[in-house]
C-alpha positions as CSV (number, residue, x, y, z in Angstrom):
1,X,0.0,0.0,0.0
2,X,1.2,3.5,-0.8
3,X,-0.1,6.5,1.1
4,X,1.4,8.8,-1.4
5,X,-1.1,7.5,-4.0
6,X,-4.0,9.9,-4.4
7,X,-7.5,8.8,-3.7
8,X,-9.3,8.0,-6.9
9,X,-12.8,6.6,-7.8
10,X,-11.1,3.3,-8.5
11,X,-8.9,2.6,-5.5
12,X,-11.0,3.3,-2.4
13,X,-14.2,2.5,-0.6
14,X,-16.2,4.3,2.1
15,X,-17.9,3.3,5.3
16,X,-20.3,5.3,7.4
17,X,-20.4,4.1,11.0
18,X,-23.4,4.9,13.3
19,X,-24.7,8.2,12.0
20,X,-27.7,7.9,14.3
21,X,-29.5,10.4,16.6
22,X,-28.5,9.0,20.0
23,X,-24.9,8.9,18.9
24,X,-25.1,12.4,17.5
25,X,-26.6,13.7,20.7
26,X,-23.4,12.9,22.5
27,X,-21.1,14.7,20.1
28,X,-19.5,17.8,21.5
29,X,-16.4,18.1,19.3
30,X,-18.2,19.7,16.3
31,X,-21.4,21.5,15.8
32,X,-23.9,18.7,15.1
33,X,-25.6,20.5,12.2
34,X,-22.2,21.0,10.6
35,X,-21.4,17.3,11.2
36,X,-24.6,16.3,9.4
37,X,-23.9,18.7,6.6
38,X,-20.4,17.3,6.1
39,X,-21.5,13.7,6.3
40,X,-24.3,14.1,3.7
41,X,-21.9,16.0,1.5
42,X,-19.4,13.2,1.6
43,X,-22.2,10.7,0.8
44,X,-23.2,12.8,-2.2
45,X,-19.6,12.9,-3.4
46,X,-19.3,9.2,-3.1
47,X,-22.5,8.7,-5.1
48,X,-21.2,11.0,-7.8
49,X,-18.0,9.1,-8.2
50,X,-19.5,5.6,-7.7
51,X,-17.5,4.9,-4.6
52,X,-18.5,1.5,-3.0
53,X,-20.2,2.5,0.2
54,X,-21.1,0.5,3.4
55,X,-23.5,1.8,6.0
56,X,-23.4,0.2,9.4
57,X,-25.6,0.9,12.5
58,X,-25.6,-0.2,16.1
59,X,-28.5,-1.1,18.3
60,X,-31.0,0.9,16.2
61,X,-34.2,0.0,18.0
62,X,-32.9,-0.3,21.5
63,X,-30.7,2.7,21.8
64,X,-29.3,4.6,18.8
65,X,-32.3,5.4,16.7
66,X,-32.5,5.5,12.9
67,X,-29.8,6.7,10.5
68,X,-30.0,10.3,9.4
69,X,-32.8,10.4,6.7
70,X,-30.7,12.8,4.7
71,X,-27.9,10.2,4.5
72,X,-30.3,7.4,3.6
73,X,-31.8,9.5,0.9
74,X,-28.5,9.5,-0.9
75,X,-28.3,5.7,-0.8
76,X,-32.0,4.6,-0.7
77,X,-31.2,1.1,-1.9
78,X,-28.2,0.4,0.4
79,X,-28.6,-2.2,3.1
80,X,-28.0,-1.1,6.7
81,X,-25.6,-3.5,8.5
82,X,-26.9,-3.7,12.0
83,X,-24.5,-4.6,14.9
84,X,-24.3,-5.1,18.6
85,X,-20.5,-4.5,18.9
86,X,-19.1,-1.0,19.2
87,X,-16.4,-2.2,16.9
88,X,-17.8,-2.6,13.4
89,X,-15.0,-5.0,12.6
90,X,-16.4,-7.5,15.0
91,X,-19.4,-8.1,12.7
92,X,-18.8,-10.6,9.9
93,X,-21.3,-8.8,7.6
94,X,-19.1,-5.7,7.7
95,X,-15.9,-7.6,7.0
96,X,-17.6,-9.3,4.1
97,X,-18.9,-6.1,2.6
98,X,-15.5,-4.5,2.7
99,X,-13.8,-7.6,1.3
100,X,-16.4,-7.8,-1.5
101,X,-15.4,-4.3,-2.7
102,X,-11.8,-5.4,-3.2
103,X,-10.2,-2.0,-2.3
104,X,-7.7,-1.7,0.5
105,X,-8.1,2.1,1.0
106,X,-11.1,2.6,3.3
107,X,-12.4,6.1,4.0
108,X,-14.2,6.3,7.4
109,X,-16.9,8.7,8.7
110,X,-18.5,7.8,12.0
111,X,-19.6,8.4,15.5
112,X,-17.9,8.4,18.0
113,X,-14.3,9.1,16.9
114,X,-12.8,7.8,20.1
115,X,-14.8,4.6,20.2
116,X,-16.4,3.2,17.0
117,X,-14.0,4.9,14.6
118,X,-10.9,4.2,16.7
119,X,-11.6,0.5,17.3
120,X,-12.6,-0.2,13.7
121,X,-9.5,1.6,12.3
122,X,-7.1,-0.4,14.4
123,X,-8.8,-3.7,13.8
124,X,-9.2,-3.2,10.1
125,X,-5.6,-2.3,9.8
126,X,-4.2,-5.1,12.0
127,X,-6.5,-7.9,10.9
128,X,-7.5,-6.9,7.4
129,X,-4.5,-5.1,6.1
130,X,-6.6,-2.0,5.2
131,X,-5.3,1.5,4.8
132,X,-7.6,3.9,6.8
133,X,-8.5,7.5,5.8
134,X,-10.4,9.1,8.7
135,X,-12.7,12.0,7.7
136,X,-12.2,14.3,10.7
137,X,-14.9,16.7,9.9
138,X,-17.5,14.0,9.2
139,X,-16.9,12.3,12.5
140,X,-17.4,13.5,16.0
141,X,-16.4,12.7,19.6
142,X,-18.0,13.3,23.0
143,X,-15.6,16.2,23.6
144,X,-13.1,18.2,21.6
145,X,-10.4,16.4,23.6
146,X,-11.9,13.0,22.9
147,X,-12.0,13.6,19.2
148,X,-8.6,15.3,18.9
149,X,-6.6,12.8,21.0
150,X,-8.3,9.9,19.3
151,X,-7.3,11.4,15.9
152,X,-3.7,11.8,17.2
153,X,-3.6,8.2,18.5
154,X,-4.9,7.0,15.1
155,X,-2.4,9.1,13.2
156,X,0.5,7.7,15.3
157,X,-0.7,4.3,14.2
158,X,-0.7,5.2,10.5
159,X,-4.3,6.4,9.9
160,X,-4.5,9.2,7.4
161,X,-6.5,12.2,8.5
162,X,-8.6,13.9,5.8
163,X,-11.7,16.2,5.5
164,X,-14.8,15.6,3.4
165,X,-14.1,18.3,0.8
166,X,-10.5,17.3,0.5
167,X,-11.7,13.8,-0.4
168,X,-14.2,15.0,-2.9
169,X,-11.7,17.3,-4.7
170,X,-9.1,14.5,-4.7
171,X,-11.6,12.3,-6.5
172,X,-12.4,15.1,-9.0
173,X,-8.7,16.0,-9.5
174,X,-9.2,17.7,-12.8
175,X,-11.9,20.3,-13.7
176,X,-11.7,19.0,-17.2
177,X,-13.4,15.8,-16.0
178,X,-16.8,17.0,-17.2
179,X,-18.7,13.8,-16.3
180,X,-18.6,14.7,-12.6
181,X,-18.0,18.5,-12.8
182,X,-21.6,19.7,-12.5
183,X,-22.4,17.3,-9.7
184,X,-19.4,18.4,-7.7
185,X,-20.3,22.0,-8.2
186,X,-23.8,21.3,-7.0
187,X,-22.4,19.7,-3.8
188,X,-20.1,22.6,-3.3
189,X,-22.9,25.2,-3.7
190,X,-25.2,23.3,-1.2
191,X,-22.6,22.2,1.4
192,X,-19.4,24.2,1.2
193,X,-20.4,27.5,2.9
194,X,-18.6,30.5,1.7
195,X,-16.9,28.5,-1.1
196,X,-20.3,27.6,-2.4
197,X,-21.6,31.1,-2.2
198,X,-18.6,32.2,-4.2
199,X,-19.4,29.7,-6.9
200,X,-22.9,31.0,-7.1
201,X,-21.6,34.6,-7.3
202,X,-19.1,33.7,-10.0
203,X,-21.6,31.9,-12.1
204,X,-24.3,34.6,-12.0
205,X,-22.3,37.8,-11.7
206,X,-19.2,37.0,-13.7
207,X,-20.3,34.4,-16.2
208,X,-23.9,35.7,-16.3
209,X,-25.4,32.2,-15.8
210,X,-29.1,32.1,-14.7
211,X,-29.8,31.8,-11.0
212,X,-30.2,28.1,-10.0
213,X,-33.6,28.7,-8.4
214,X,-36.6,30.4,-9.8
215,X,-38.1,33.2,-7.7
216,X,-40.6,36.0,-7.7
217,X,-40.3,39.2,-9.6
218,X,-37.4,41.5,-8.6
219,X,-39.1,44.8,-7.9
220,X,-37.0,47.9,-8.6
221,X,-36.3,50.4,-5.9
222,X,-38.8,53.2,-5.4
223,X,-37.7,56.4,-3.6
224,X,-40.0,57.6,-0.8
225,X,-41.8,60.7,-1.8
226,X,-41.0,63.9,0.2
227,X,-44.7,64.4,1.1
228,X,-44.8,60.8,2.5
229,X,-41.8,61.5,4.7
230,X,-43.5,64.7,6.0
231,X,-46.7,62.9,6.7
232,X,-44.9,60.2,8.7
């Protein structure tokens, strides 16, 4: 395995671990709405580039609740691999799903960083020979310290830290790749904050593209009449 090799649509797979309400309630390392935004953005990017994706859940009915609907909407036909263990690697279904994809680079987004992500990363590396890329801003821990120190521990063991947008743009690589360009720009505009606003601005104000949503009539300014000011 070569960590200098860039991530491509052909050399990696993705796993989402326990993006469920009860797990998210405990997250304190990142704003939880930002966490959901980043997770869904990563999912949309994976769909755009046809990245093999596994979704696993823990104790759905008894504790954790149902996976984010926004995430499921991206992959409506994907099975959800239910577990009892905090470590996804302990469930044979998860191991089989990863093996079936035949890709040793595994991108991980999950809750919580210091428990489910940490244990899966170490086990998958030690027992399965996988190379782990941990999406730091699409994962969350029970405190900033819990997340940060877990990330540091994993990095010391050879896990590669990444962010969701970094992963997507590494997949895109070349803006001349037109088959994915429009979809990537759509994800950027919806999920990338100021970067997305900048894309909208450049498209409409510089390149004079139409706005991407239809809206009501833009009514021109009308100066208030002097007599109306006096009457007020």
